[in-house]
N, C-alpha and C positions, 0 to 999 in steps of 0.2 A: 901634219897635214895629210888627209886621206882623200882618195879619189872615189866619188860615188856617182851613181846614175840615178835618175829620178824617173819613176814610171809615169808616163804622160797621162795615164788613165786614173790611177788611184793616188798619185802623188806620194808614193812611198819611196824612200831612199834605200839604195843597196850599195854595199861595198863591192868594188870591182878590182880584179887583177888581170894581168896581161893574158892569162890562159883563156879568159872569157872571149877575147877577140879571136884567137886562133881556133878555138873549139867550135865556134858557130858563125864565123865570119862576121863578128860584131852584132849578131842578132841574139836577143835574150828573151826569155819568158818570165814575166813577173811571178814570183812565188806567192803573192797575195791574191791577185785578181786574174792571173793567167794571161794577161795582155802581152802580146809579142811586139817588140820594138827594137830599133837599132840603138845599141848602147852608146855609140860614140856621138849620137845626136842629142844626148841628154846627160852630159857629164858636168860635174861640179866638184870644186875643191872645198872641203870643210875641215875644221879643226875641232872635232868633238871632244868632250871630256874623256879622260882615260877609261873611266868605269863604264862608258857607254859604247865603246868600240868592240865589235865582234870580229872574230877571225873569218874572213871571207871564204876561206877554203872549206869550212864546215857547212857553208850555205849554198854551194854551187855544185851543180852536176850537169853532165852533157847528155842530150837525148839523141836517139838515132836520127831524128828529123833535122839534125844539125842546128838545133836551137838550144842555147844554154839557159838553164833555169837558175835564177838567183832568188834567195829568200830574204825577206825584209830584215833590216837591222833596226833603224829608228826613223820616224817620220822627219822629213826635212821641209822647211818652209819653201814655198814655191818661189821661183825667181821673180824679180820685179817685172810688172806688166802682165803676169800670168795669174789668173784668179786662183785662190787657194781652194775654194769650195764653190760648187755650183748651187744655185738656189734650190731648196728642197721642194718636192712636189706639194707638200702640205702648205708651204708658204705661198706657192703660186695659186693654190686653190683659195686660200684665205684672201689674197689680194684680189682675185677675180670676183669672189663673193662680195667683198666690200665695194668694188666698183659697181657691180650690179645693184646693190642696195642703194648706193649713192645716186645712181641714175634714176632708180625708182622713186626715191624721196624727192628728187628734183621734179619729176613728172607729176607727182602728187601735189607738190607745192604750186606748180604751174596751173593745175586744174582745180585749185582750192575753191574758187567761187562756185563752180558747177557742183563740186562734191558737197559743199555746204548746202547748196540749193536743193540737192537731191535728198540729203539727210541732214536736217538742221541740228540734230543732236551732237554732231561733231564740230559745231561752230566754236564752242569754248576751246577746243584743242587747237584749231587753226588760229584763233585769235591770240592765244598764248604764244604760239610759235611766231606769228607775224609781229607780235609786240617785241620779241627779242631780235628779229631779223630786220625790222624796219619796214615791213610790208603791211598790207591791209587786206581784209576780206570784204568783198562787196557782192551784191547780187549780180548774177550774170546779165549782160546786155546783149541780147540777140534779136535784132530788128526783124529778122525773117520769121520769128515765132510770135511776134506781137502784131495784132491787127485791130483795125477799127471795126467793131461789130455792127454798130449802128450810130447814126447822128440825126439830130433834129434841130432846125434853125427857124426862129420866128421873131417877128418884130412885135414888141409889147407896147410901144408908144412911138412918138415922133423921133426920139433919139435913144430909145432903150430896146435892147435885143436879148434874146435867150438862145443859148446853144447847149444842147444835151449830147453828151458823148458816152459811148459804151466801148470800153477797151477790153479785148480778150487776149488772155495768155494761152497760146496753143501748145505750149510745152508741158510735159508731165512733171515739171519741177518749178520752183519759184524763179521769177525773173524780175529784174529791176524795172521800175515804171519809167517809160520814156516821157520826154517833154512833148507838148502840143504846140503846133504852129497853126494858127487860124487866120485865114485871109478872107476878108470880105470883098466882094467883087461887084462890078457893074458890067452889064452886057456890052455896052458901048465903050466905056473908058477902061475896062480891064480891072486890075487890082486897085482897090480904093484904100483899104486899111489892112495892115498885117500886124499880128501880135503873137509873141511866144510866151507860153505859160509853163512853168515848172510844175511837177506833180503836186507839191505842197501848196501851190498858189490856187489850185482848183479843187483841193480837197481830196486828191488821190493819195493812197499810201505809197511809200517808197518801194514797195514790192507788190507784184501781182501773184495771186495764188494759182497753182497749176490747174489748167483746163477750166478756168473760171473767167467770168466777165465782171468788170467793175464799171458802174455807170455814175456819172456826175452831171450836174447842170450848172451852167455859168450864166449869170445875168450881168450885163455890162451896158454902158452908154457910149455913144459915138457923137462927137461934136458935129454941129452944123458947119458948113453945108454938106459934109460927107455923109451924114446919116440919111439924107433924102436920096442919095444916089445908090444906096446898097440894095441889090436885088438878088444876090447869090453869095456863095461861100465856098471855100476849099479848106479841108483839114488834113494835116499831116503829122504823123508821129515820128519822132527821131530821138536818138541818144546824143546829147551834146558832146 
């Protein structure tokens, strides 16, 4: 059985004898990393193989600063609860880079609709990714960038009416086409008839081109006695 001390900085084990205590008042300097520490705070008993034990007297000297220097014999595993090795700087950098890349990919995936609307050539890439992740790519829905450019309403017969709508996409990229809510009104009775049309029901495409207007005309009939009461209308675009 041998008594050794373990350098708390480089985790190297050193053989210790009694003269090390008296020579430097229990303070020693590591012969490997030059770290100074109290020897009696880091003592351990080991039973090393015979061919691995060195004579401690050949590895110890006393310095005028009253600090004994010991030279390393053989590395010793750190005691329980004390980490043997600190994470390397390279590993920390790799982990940090991977975290940044992951956050970037999440941000890109979150903005996939707008990215595809800005550059439609990347649509196959996002469609393939979403197919594996269970998500979908759709045209952006931004009500503040879609406006009614113009409307025209007229009565074609006793119960037949025509409504012309021009929808403008004010964004510099593609947008999803909103639904239309048309309300026919009467000055005295208020709302008479209200109907909601999806884009495909009125002949609009499912997306609007950047900075462009799309115009459609709808012809429909209103049953009596409501048809004779209509003298106004109100149109509203919205995303369901």
